[in-house]
C-alpha positions as CSV (number, residue, x, y, z in Angstrom):
1,M,-28.3,73.3,5.2
2,L,-25.0,71.1,5.3
3,N,-22.3,73.3,6.6
4,R,-18.6,72.9,5.9
5,R,-17.8,71.1,9.2
6,R,-20.8,68.6,8.7
7,F,-19.6,68.0,5.1
8,L,-16.2,67.1,6.2
9,T,-17.3,64.9,8.8
10,S,-19.8,63.1,6.6
11,T,-17.3,62.7,3.8
12,A,-14.7,61.3,6.2
13,A,-17.2,58.8,7.6
14,G,-18.1,57.9,3.8
15,F,-14.4,57.3,3.1
16,A,-14.0,55.1,6.2
17,A,-17.1,53.0,5.3
18,L,-15.6,52.7,1.9
19,H,-12.2,51.7,3.1
20,F,-13.1,49.2,5.6
21,A,-16.1,47.5,3.6
22,P,-15.2,43.9,2.9
23,A,-13.4,43.7,-0.4
24,F,-15.4,40.6,-1.5
25,A,-18.4,39.9,0.6
26,Q,-21.1,41.1,-1.8
27,D,-23.7,39.5,-4.0
28,T,-22.2,39.8,-7.3
29,P,-18.5,41.0,-6.9
30,Q,-15.7,41.8,-9.3
31,I,-12.9,39.3,-8.8
32,Q,-9.1,39.2,-9.9
33,I,-7.4,35.8,-10.7
34,F,-3.7,35.5,-10.5
35,V,-2.0,32.7,-12.7
36,P,1.4,32.1,-11.7
37,A,2.2,30.6,-15.2
38,A,2.4,31.6,-18.8
39,P,-0.9,31.5,-21.0
40,G,-1.8,28.3,-22.5
41,G,-1.1,25.8,-19.7
42,G,-3.1,23.9,-17.2
43,W,-3.4,26.7,-14.6
44,D,-4.3,29.4,-17.2
45,Q,-7.0,26.8,-18.7
46,T,-8.2,26.5,-15.2
47,A,-8.4,30.2,-14.6
48,R,-10.2,30.9,-17.6
49,T,-12.7,28.2,-17.1
50,I,-13.3,29.3,-13.6
51,D,-13.9,32.9,-15.1
52,Q,-16.2,31.7,-17.7
53,V,-18.3,29.6,-15.4
54,L,-18.5,32.4,-12.9
55,R,-19.8,34.7,-15.5
56,S,-22.3,32.3,-17.1
57,E,-23.7,31.5,-13.7
58,K,-23.8,35.3,-12.8
59,L,-21.8,34.8,-9.8
60,I,-19.6,37.7,-10.6
61,S,-20.0,41.0,-12.3
62,G,-16.5,41.2,-13.7
63,S,-13.0,39.8,-13.5
64,Q,-9.4,40.4,-14.4
65,I,-6.8,37.5,-15.1
66,T,-3.1,38.4,-14.5
67,N,-0.4,36.1,-15.7
68,V,3.2,35.8,-14.1
69,G,4.9,32.8,-15.5
70,G,8.2,31.0,-14.5
71,A,9.8,28.3,-12.4
72,G,6.5,26.3,-11.6
73,G,4.8,29.4,-10.1
74,T,7.8,30.4,-7.8
75,V,8.3,33.5,-9.7
76,G,4.8,34.5,-9.4
77,L,4.2,33.4,-5.9
78,P,6.2,36.1,-4.1
79,Q,4.2,38.9,-6.0
80,F,1.0,37.4,-4.9
81,V,2.3,37.0,-1.4
82,N,3.6,40.8,-1.1
83,Q,1.6,42.6,-3.6
84,W,-1.9,41.1,-3.3
85,K,-1.8,40.9,0.5
86,G,-5.2,41.5,2.0
87,K,-7.1,41.6,-1.3
88,G,-10.2,39.6,-0.4
89,N,-11.6,39.5,-4.0
90,S,-8.5,37.7,-5.4
91,L,-7.6,34.0,-6.2
92,M,-4.5,32.4,-7.3
93,V,-4.5,29.1,-9.2
94,A,-2.0,26.6,-8.3
95,G,-1.5,23.0,-7.4
96,M,0.7,19.9,-7.1
97,V,3.1,21.5,-9.7
98,M,3.8,24.5,-7.5
99,V,4.3,22.2,-4.4
100,G,7.0,20.4,-6.2
101,A,8.6,23.4,-7.8
102,I,8.9,25.2,-4.3
103,I,10.7,22.1,-3.0
104,A,12.9,21.7,-6.0
105,N,13.9,25.3,-6.4
106,K,14.3,25.9,-2.6
107,A,12.0,28.8,-3.0
108,A,11.8,31.5,-0.5
109,N,7.9,31.6,-0.4
110,N,5.7,28.6,0.0
111,L,1.8,27.8,0.3
112,T,1.6,28.2,4.1
113,E,1.9,31.9,3.3
114,V,-1.4,32.1,1.3
115,T,-5.0,31.3,2.2
116,P,-6.3,27.9,1.1
117,I,-9.8,28.2,-0.3
118,A,-10.6,25.1,-2.5
119,R,-9.1,22.1,-4.1
120,L,-11.1,21.8,-7.5
121,T,-9.9,19.2,-9.8
122,G,-7.7,16.3,-10.4
123,E,-6.1,15.4,-13.8
124,F,-4.1,12.3,-14.9
125,E,-0.9,12.9,-16.9
126,A,-0.3,12.0,-20.5
127,L,2.8,10.8,-22.3
128,V,2.9,11.8,-25.9
129,V,5.2,11.9,-28.9
130,P,5.2,13.7,-32.2
131,A,3.2,11.9,-34.9
132,A,6.4,11.1,-36.8
133,S,8.1,9.4,-33.7
134,P,9.5,5.9,-33.9
135,F,8.0,5.3,-30.6
136,K,4.8,3.5,-31.1
137,T,4.2,2.4,-27.5
138,A,5.3,3.3,-24.0
139,N,7.6,0.3,-24.1
140,D,9.4,1.8,-27.0
141,F,10.0,5.0,-25.1
142,V,11.2,3.1,-21.9
143,A,13.6,1.0,-24.2
144,A,15.1,4.1,-25.6
145,L,15.5,5.6,-22.0
146,K,17.4,2.4,-21.0
147,E,19.7,2.6,-24.1
148,D,20.5,6.2,-23.8
149,P,18.4,8.6,-21.8
150,T,20.4,11.7,-23.0
151,K,18.9,11.0,-26.5
152,V,15.3,11.1,-25.1
153,P,14.5,14.7,-24.2
154,V,11.3,15.1,-22.7
155,A,9.2,18.4,-22.5
156,G,7.1,19.3,-19.6
157,G,6.3,22.1,-17.1
158,S,8.7,23.4,-14.7
159,A,11.4,21.4,-12.8
160,G,10.0,19.6,-9.8
161,G,6.4,19.7,-11.0
162,S,4.1,16.7,-11.7
163,D,5.4,16.4,-15.2
164,H,8.9,16.2,-14.0
165,I,7.9,13.8,-11.3
166,L,6.0,11.4,-13.5
167,F,9.2,11.3,-15.8
168,G,11.3,10.5,-12.8
169,L,8.9,7.7,-11.6
170,I,9.0,6.3,-15.0
171,A,12.7,6.2,-15.2
172,K,13.1,4.9,-11.6
173,T,10.7,1.8,-12.5
174,A,13.0,1.2,-15.6
175,G,16.2,1.4,-13.5
176,V,17.3,4.7,-15.2
177,P,19.0,7.2,-12.8
178,A,17.2,10.4,-12.3
179,A,20.3,12.4,-12.8
180,D,20.9,11.0,-16.4
181,L,17.6,12.2,-17.7
182,S,17.2,14.9,-20.1
183,Y,14.1,16.9,-19.0
184,V,13.4,20.3,-20.8
185,P,11.1,22.5,-18.6
186,F,8.8,25.1,-20.0
187,A,7.0,28.1,-18.1
188,G,3.7,27.3,-19.9
189,G,2.0,24.4,-21.7
190,G,1.8,26.3,-25.1
191,E,5.7,26.5,-25.3
192,A,6.0,22.8,-24.5
193,L,3.4,21.9,-27.2
194,S,5.4,24.1,-29.7
195,A,8.4,21.9,-28.9
196,L,6.6,18.8,-29.5
197,L,5.1,19.8,-32.8
198,G,8.5,21.1,-34.0
199,N,10.1,17.9,-33.1
200,Q,12.5,19.7,-30.9
201,V,12.0,16.9,-28.2
202,A,11.5,13.2,-28.3
203,A,8.3,13.2,-26.0
204,G,6.2,15.4,-23.8
205,I,4.4,14.9,-20.4
206,S,1.5,17.0,-19.1
207,G,-2.0,16.8,-18.3
208,Y,-4.2,15.0,-20.9
209,G,-6.3,18.1,-21.4
210,E,-3.2,20.2,-22.7
211,F,-2.6,17.7,-25.6
212,S,-6.0,16.3,-26.2
213,E,-6.9,18.4,-29.3
214,Q,-3.4,17.7,-31.0
215,V,-4.0,14.0,-30.2
216,K,-7.4,14.0,-31.8
217,A,-6.0,15.9,-34.9
218,G,-3.3,13.3,-35.2
219,A,-0.3,15.7,-34.6
220,L,0.7,13.8,-31.4
221,R,0.5,10.3,-30.6
222,L,-0.7,9.3,-27.1
223,L,1.5,6.4,-25.6
224,A,0.0,6.1,-22.1
225,I,-1.8,8.0,-19.4
226,S,-1.0,7.9,-15.6
227,S,-4.6,7.3,-14.3
228,D,-5.4,4.0,-12.3
229,K,-7.6,2.7,-15.1
230,R,-8.5,3.4,-18.7
231,Q,-10.5,6.4,-19.3
232,E,-13.7,6.3,-21.3
233,G,-13.2,8.0,-24.7
234,I,-9.5,7.9,-24.6
235,D,-7.8,5.3,-26.7
236,A,-4.6,4.6,-24.8
237,P,-3.4,2.3,-22.2
238,T,-2.4,3.1,-18.5
239,L,1.1,3.2,-17.5
240,K,0.5,0.2,-15.4
241,E,-1.1,-1.7,-18.3
242,A,2.1,-1.0,-20.4
243,G,4.2,-2.8,-17.6
244,I,5.3,0.5,-16.1
245,D,4.3,0.4,-12.4
246,V,3.5,4.0,-12.0
247,E,0.2,6.0,-11.2
248,L,0.0,9.9,-10.7
249,F,-2.9,12.2,-10.3
250,N,-2.2,16.1,-10.5
251,W,-4.5,18.4,-8.6
252,R,-5.3,21.9,-8.9
253,G,-7.0,24.5,-6.7
254,V,-7.3,28.0,-5.6
255,F,-5.9,30.2,-2.9
256,A,-6.6,33.8,-1.5
257,P,-3.8,36.1,-0.6
258,P,-2.3,36.3,2.9
259,G,-4.1,38.8,5.3
260,V,-7.8,38.3,4.0
261,S,-10.5,39.0,6.5
262,D,-12.5,35.9,7.8
263,D,-15.6,37.4,6.0
264,D,-13.9,37.6,2.6
265,K,-12.4,34.1,3.1
266,A,-15.9,32.6,3.9
267,A,-17.4,34.4,1.0
268,M,-14.8,33.3,-1.5
269,I,-15.2,29.6,-0.3
270,K,-19.0,30.0,-0.7
271,L,-18.4,31.4,-4.3
272,V,-16.2,28.7,-5.2
273,E,-18.4,25.9,-4.0
274,T,-21.4,27.3,-5.7
275,M,-19.5,27.4,-8.9
276,A,-17.9,23.8,-8.4
277,K,-21.4,22.3,-7.8
278,S,-23.1,23.9,-11.1
279,D,-23.9,22.0,-14.1
280,A,-21.8,24.5,-16.2
281,W,-18.8,23.4,-14.1
282,A,-19.5,19.8,-14.3
283,T,-19.8,20.1,-18.2
284,E,-16.5,22.0,-18.5
285,C,-14.8,19.4,-16.2
286,K,-16.2,16.6,-18.5
287,N,-15.1,18.3,-21.7
288,R,-11.6,18.8,-20.3
289,N,-11.2,15.3,-18.7
290,W,-10.9,17.0,-15.2
291,T,-12.0,14.9,-12.2
292,P,-14.0,17.2,-9.7
293,I,-12.4,16.6,-6.3
294,L,-13.8,19.6,-4.2
295,L,-12.2,20.2,-0.8
296,T,-12.5,23.6,0.8
297,G,-11.2,25.6,3.7
298,D,-9.5,23.8,6.7
299,E,-9.8,20.3,5.1
300,Y,-7.9,21.8,1.9
301,A,-5.5,23.3,4.2
302,K,-4.7,19.9,5.7
303,F,-4.4,18.3,2.4
304,V,-1.9,20.8,1.1
305,T,0.2,20.2,4.2
306,E,0.0,16.4,3.7
307,D,0.7,16.6,-0.2
308,T,3.8,18.9,0.5
309,A,5.3,16.2,2.7
310,R,4.4,13.4,0.2
311,I,5.8,15.3,-2.8
312,G,9.1,16.2,-0.8
313,A,9.6,12.6,-0.2
314,I,9.2,11.6,-3.8
315,L,11.5,14.4,-5.0
316,K,14.2,13.5,-2.5
317,D,14.0,9.9,-3.6
318,L,14.4,11.0,-7.2
319,G,17.4,13.3,-6.3
320,L,15.4,16.4,-7.3
321,A,15.3,18.0,-3.8
């Protein structure tokens, strides 16, 4: 018979085992995905694609996605650092945009405070205009910038992000001071798209995947892309082909919170690697024009450090830092 003392002892042991069990290291875990951006943009698309593939591959038993938008991820980052600390079953989607926003906004938190898990994708940027725009080519756009940059408002993601950086690089190549540009930042790709479709801005810059459906539907005109060469299935020149000597490749990846155990970090890296090597993920990347550039663990951490230095130099040169 189990007496009261033995019952209390066994119950306490059970609670201790439950409390100290790894939060993530299990065969088919439930995970939480934190998106420091509003729904509809590139990070949100990435999070939902990760969720979809993990489910279809039966790598997880369930998930929850949380969106906290604003300022290129610098509104959500402190929440992930402080409130999600030690949650080994959690991932935050981020990338080049957040690196730039942290620098431009002089944010209190940065990516050294979270746990690098994996770089997943790279995506070239697209310069688009509404279908009724008088700009037929990228050269038309640049000519208008030279004439009066204040009359060429451009929608994109948060200040200091990849969209803003590309706009600044285009302007610099054209001899237009960055301080004279009219850049209209939005917390999410959905809001920027609405501004474009409503003819509230002259042009928009973002990852091609965020504009592709509207370009195919004829609602937006694609002037140029920021890749190093023409892309199969995309009827648009590169910026370099248009005589604008600029090339930019946006990256996205995932991070765990600070304070996760080594076991949980290793398990999360293994989970993401398994997903990234699946046929389902390859198909999604192809459909969304994402280039797989998997890099994990310590190598990913080194890349983030080096890219932070590179972007800081670019932003300083453009007068954005």
